[in-house]
C-alpha positions in Angstrom: -0.1 -0.1 0.0 2.8 2.4 0.9 4.5 2.0 -2.7 1.1 2.4 -4.4 0.7 5.7 -2.3 4.2 6.8 -3.2 3.6 6.1 -6.9 0.4 8.2 -7.0 2.1 10.8 -4.9 4.9 11.1 -7.3 2.5 11.3 -10.3 0.5 14.0 -8.8 3.6 16.1 -8.3 4.5 15.6 -12.1 1.2 16.7 -12.9 1.5 19.8 -10.9 4.7 20.6 -12.3 3.6 20.1 -16.0 0.5 22.3 -15.0 2.7 25.0 -13.4 5.0 25.0 -16.6 1.9 25.4 -18.9 0.7 28.3 -16.7 3.9 29.8 -17.0 3.9 29.7 -20.7 0.6 31.1 -21.0 1.5 34.0 -18.7 4.2 34.7 -21.2 1.5 35.4 -23.9 2.1 38.9 -25.8 -0.1 40.4 -23.6 1.3 39.4 -20.3 5.0 39.9 -21.1 7.1 42.1 -18.6 7.9 45.7 -19.7 10.6 45.9 -22.6 9.7 42.6 -24.2 7.3 41.9 -27.3 6.0 38.7 -28.7 4.4 37.2 -31.6 3.6 33.8 -33.1 5.2 32.5 -36.2 6.7 29.3 -37.8 10.2 27.9 -38.4 11.4 28.5 -41.8 14.5 27.6 -43.8 16.0 28.5 -47.1 14.6 26.2 -49.6 16.8 25.6 -52.8 15.5 24.1 -56.1 17.9 21.4 -57.5 17.1 21.9 -61.2 18.5 20.8 -64.4 20.5 23.5 -66.5 19.5 22.0 -69.9 16.8 19.8 -71.1 16.9 16.1 -71.0 15.9 12.8 -69.6 16.4 12.3 -65.8 18.5 9.1 -65.5 18.6 8.5 -61.7 18.1 10.2 -58.3 20.7 9.5 -55.8 19.0 11.0 -52.6 15.8 10.4 -50.9 13.3 12.6 -48.9 14.7 13.3 -45.5 18.4 12.6 -46.5 21.0 14.9 -45.0 23.5 15.7 -47.8 26.8 17.8 -47.9 27.8 20.5 -50.2 29.0 19.1 -53.6 27.3 15.8 -53.0 25.8 14.2 -56.2 22.0 14.2 -56.1 20.8 13.2 -59.4 22.1 12.4 -62.8 20.8 13.4 -66.3 21.1 11.1 -69.2 24.2 12.1 -71.4 24.2 9.9 -74.3 23.2 12.8 -77.1 25.9 14.8 -75.0 28.6 12.3 -75.4 28.1 12.1 -79.2 28.3 15.6 -79.5 31.4 15.8 -77.6 33.0 13.2 -80.0 31.9 15.3 -83.0 33.2 18.3 -81.4 36.4 16.7 -80.7 36.9 15.3 -84.1 36.2 18.9 -85.4 38.9 20.1 -82.9 41.5 17.6 -84.4 40.5 18.9 -88.1 41.1 22.4 -87.2 44.4 21.9 -85.5 45.4 20.1 -88.6 44.4 23.1 -90.6 46.6 25.2 -88.5 49.7 22.9 -89.3 48.8 22.9 -92.9 48.7 26.6 -92.9 52.0 27.1 -91.3 53.6 24.6 -93.7 52.1 26.9 -96.6 54.1 29.7 -94.9 57.2 27.9 -95.3 56.5 27.0 -98.8 55.9 30.5 -99.7 59.0 31.9 -97.9 61.1 29.3 -99.8 59.6 30.6 -103.2 60.4 34.1 -102.0 64.0 33.3 -101.6 64.1 31.6 -105.0 62.4 34.6 -106.5 64.7 37.0 -104.9 67.7 35.0 -106.2 66.2 35.5 -109.7 65.9 39.0 -109.4 69.7 39.3 -108.4 70.4 37.0 -111.6 68.5 39.2 -113.8 70.0 42.2 -112.4 73.5 41.0 -113.2 72.6 40.1 -116.5 71.1 43.6 -116.9 74.2 45.2 -115.7 76.3 43.0 -118.2 74.0 44.2 -121.0 74.4 47.8 -120.1 78.3 47.7 -120.2 78.0 45.7 -123.4 75.8 48.2 -125.1 78.1 51.2 -123.8 81.0 49.6 -125.6 78.9 49.0 -129.0 78.0 52.6 -128.8 81.5 53.8 -128.2 82.9 51.6 -131.1 79.9 52.6 -133.3 80.9 56.3 -133.1 84.4 55.4 -134.4 82.7 53.0 -137.0 84.8 50.0 -135.3 81.6 48.0 -135.2 78.7 47.2 -137.4 75.2 48.7 -136.9 73.8 45.1 -136.5 76.0 44.5 -133.5 74.8 47.7 -131.9 71.2 46.8 -132.3 71.6 43.5 -131.2 73.2 44.8 -127.9 70.4 47.4 -127.5 68.0 44.5 -127.9 69.9 42.4 -125.2 69.6 45.0 -122.8 65.9 45.7 -123.3 65.4 41.9 -122.9 67.5 42.0 -119.6 65.7 45.0 -118.1 62.3 43.2 -119.0 63.8 40.1 -117.3 64.5 42.0 -114.1 61.0 43.6 -113.9 59.3 40.2 -114.4 61.7 38.7 -111.5 60.6 41.7 -109.3 56.9 41.0 -109.9 57.4 37.2 -109.1 59.0 38.3 -105.9 56.2 40.5 -105.2 53.9 37.6 -106.1 55.6 35.4 -103.3 55.3 38.0 -100.7 51.6 38.2 -101.3 51.5 34.6 -101.1 53.2 34.6 -97.6 50.7 37.1 -96.4 47.8 34.9 -97.7 49.2 31.8 -95.9 49.6 33.8 -92.7 46.0 34.9 -92.7 45.1 31.2 -93.3 47.0 30.3 -90.1 45.0 33.2 -88.4 41.7 31.6 -89.7 42.8 28.0 -88.8 43.7 29.3 -85.2 40.2 30.8 -85.0 38.6 27.6 -85.9 40.7 25.9 -83.4 39.5 28.3 -80.6 35.8 27.8 -81.9 36.1 24.1 -81.8 37.8 24.1 -78.2 35.0 26.3 -77.0 32.4 24.0 -78.5 33.9 21.1 -76.7 34.3 22.8 -73.5 30.8 23.9 -73.6 29.5 20.3 -74.2 31.8 19.2 -71.4 30.4 21.7 -69.2 26.9 20.5 -70.1 28.0 16.9 -69.4 29.3 18.1 -65.9 26.1 19.8 -65.1 24.2 16.7 -65.9 25.3 15.7 -62.7 23.1 17.6 -60.2 25.0 18.4 -57.0 23.9 20.0 -53.6 25.0 23.6 -53.6 25.2 23.4 -49.7 24.7 21.2 -46.9 21.2 20.6 -46.1 18.3 18.0 -45.9 16.3 16.7 -48.9 12.6 18.2 -48.6 11.1 16.5 -51.3 11.4 14.9 -54.8 9.7 16.7 -57.6 10.6 14.4 -60.6 11.5 10.6 -61.0 13.9 8.8 -63.1 12.8 8.6 -66.8 11.0 11.8 -66.9 12.1 14.3 -69.6 12.6 17.7 -68.1 13.1 20.9 -69.8 15.8 23.5 -69.1 15.4 24.5 -65.3 13.3 21.7 -64.5 13.0 20.9 -60.7 14.3 17.4 -59.4 14.6 17.9 -55.8 13.9 20.5 -53.1 16.7 21.0 -50.5 16.1 22.8 -47.3 19.5 24.6 -45.8 19.2 23.5 -42.3 22.1 25.8 -41.6 19.9 29.1 -42.3 16.8 28.7 -40.0 14.5 31.5 -38.9 11.1 32.4 -37.5 9.1 35.2 -39.0 6.8 36.9 -36.8 4.8 40.3 -36.6 4.7 43.2 -34.3 2.4 46.3 -34.1 3.9 49.7 -35.1 4.5 50.7 -31.3 6.7 47.5 -30.8 8.1 47.0 -34.1 9.6 50.5 -34.1 11.6 49.8 -31.1 13.2 46.7 -32.5 16.7 47.0 -33.4 18.7 44.7 -35.7 20.6 42.1 -33.5 18.2 42.4 -30.7 18.1 39.1 -28.7 15.2 36.7 -29.4 13.8 33.7 -27.6 11.9 31.0 -29.7 9.4 28.5 -28.0 7.9 25.9 -30.3 4.7 24.3 -29.7 5.9 20.9 -30.2 8.6 21.6 -27.5 7.8 24.1 -24.9 10.5 22.9 -22.6 13.2 24.1 -24.9 14.1 27.8 -25.3 15.7 28.6 -28.7 18.1 31.8 -28.6 18.0 33.9 -31.9 18.7 37.4 -33.0 16.7 39.9 -35.2 18.1 39.8 -38.7 15.3 41.6 -40.3 12.7 44.4 -39.6 10.3 45.3 -42.5 10.4 48.8 -43.7 6.8 48.6 -45.0 3.9 47.5 -43.0 2.3 44.3 -43.8 -1.3 44.9 -42.7 -2.5 48.3 -43.9 -5.9 49.9 -43.7 -7.2 51.4 -47.0 -6.6 54.9 -45.4 -4.4 55.7 -42.5 -5.5 58.9 -40.9 -5.6 58.6 -37.4 -3.1 57.4 -34.7 -5.4 54.6 -33.5 -5.3 53.4 -37.2 -1.7 53.7 -37.4 -1.4 51.7 -34.5 -3.0 48.7 -36.3 -0.1 48.5 -38.8 2.0 45.1 -38.6 5.7 44.9 -39.4 7.3 41.7 -40.4 10.4 40.7 -38.2 12.6 37.8 -38.7 14.8 36.1 -36.0 17.5 34.1 -37.2 19.0 31.2 -35.3 22.9 31.1 -35.2 24.5 28.4 -37.7 26.7 27.1 -34.9 23.7 26.2 -32.6 21.9 24.7 -35.6 25.1 22.4 -36.4 24.8 21.0 -33.1 21.2 20.0 -33.5 20.7 19.5 -37.2 18.9 16.3 -36.9 16.3 17.9 -34.8 15.6 21.0 -37.3 12.2 20.8 -38.7 10.6 23.7 -40.7 7.0 24.6 -40.8 6.7 24.0 -36.7 4.6 27.0 -35.1 5.6 28.7 -32.0 6.1 32.1 -30.3 9.0 34.5 -30.8 9.8 36.8 -27.9 12.1 39.9 -28.5 13.8 42.6 -26.4 12.5 46.0 -27.5 14.3 47.3 -24.5 18.0 46.3 -24.4 17.9 46.6 -20.6 15.1 44.4 -19.9 15.5 41.2 -18.3 14.5 37.8 -19.6 12.0 36.1 -17.2 12.9 32.8 -15.7 11.0 30.9 -18.2 13.1 32.3 -21.0 16.4 32.8 -19.2 17.8 29.3 -19.8 18.4 28.6 -23.6 19.3 25.5 -25.6 23.1 25.4 -25.9 
């Protein structure tokens, strides 16, 4: 009998403690807070990231399930790359062809330069022949004045000189042609090198598309839900998974004008969730809206202005979230309490926070 009485006594004490705790939280409602504190209800939220395709294609496989925790850079899904692989092979073949074109154009330059050297040698030879013809003609003209040579010889020497001069001009024209050929060959090299650059860019673009076909986590977080399934054909930007960044968690709540106007960025906040009222989560104000969320059609009197509500965001520190990442759940409702007076003291129920 004594043991049964003792158990009933302990159960009664436990009920009284729970009831007392519940009444304490009720007293902490927005209307019953101590001076210098304000509160509002809200829900736990986190940054949601869509894991999407960059290019259109067929979803091959998904490597993560709903609820899985993933690390930054971890592969989450893969797209089918059969067509991209074929395009890459074609682009690589075009790149090889373009590089061969560069080598061929450079060989053309060497050939044109050799032709220029040969043409320059011909010019020198023709100029030597012209010089000899000039001297022979000069001697013939001197001999003709003293009737020491015939008119025929003089005429032949003059014709020889004219032929030598014409040969020089023709050799110089050929030299100029080889110079033009060299410039054309150099232009072909530039064009071939441009083709190589275009081919390399095409290969790099296709390789980038292949790399992007493996969808990875941009940051650590938890898979919220799957939007697509393997085998589906998705367009560019098609959603595959939804990732929640559990390292960027906050609660959004609203305060009236008289209280919101006194909230400073960085102010201390205490969050109490309905699902776990025994835990007090510390946070800080990271955002205060500069525009009212609930605005009457006309704002003329002071009483109406007091009805305006401003959105406040309280952010939980990433360090604290990292310690309790498995317990982080979005969508949970609760209350957020904020200091609107920095000198205010937290009541006992809010003083001890989760570490």
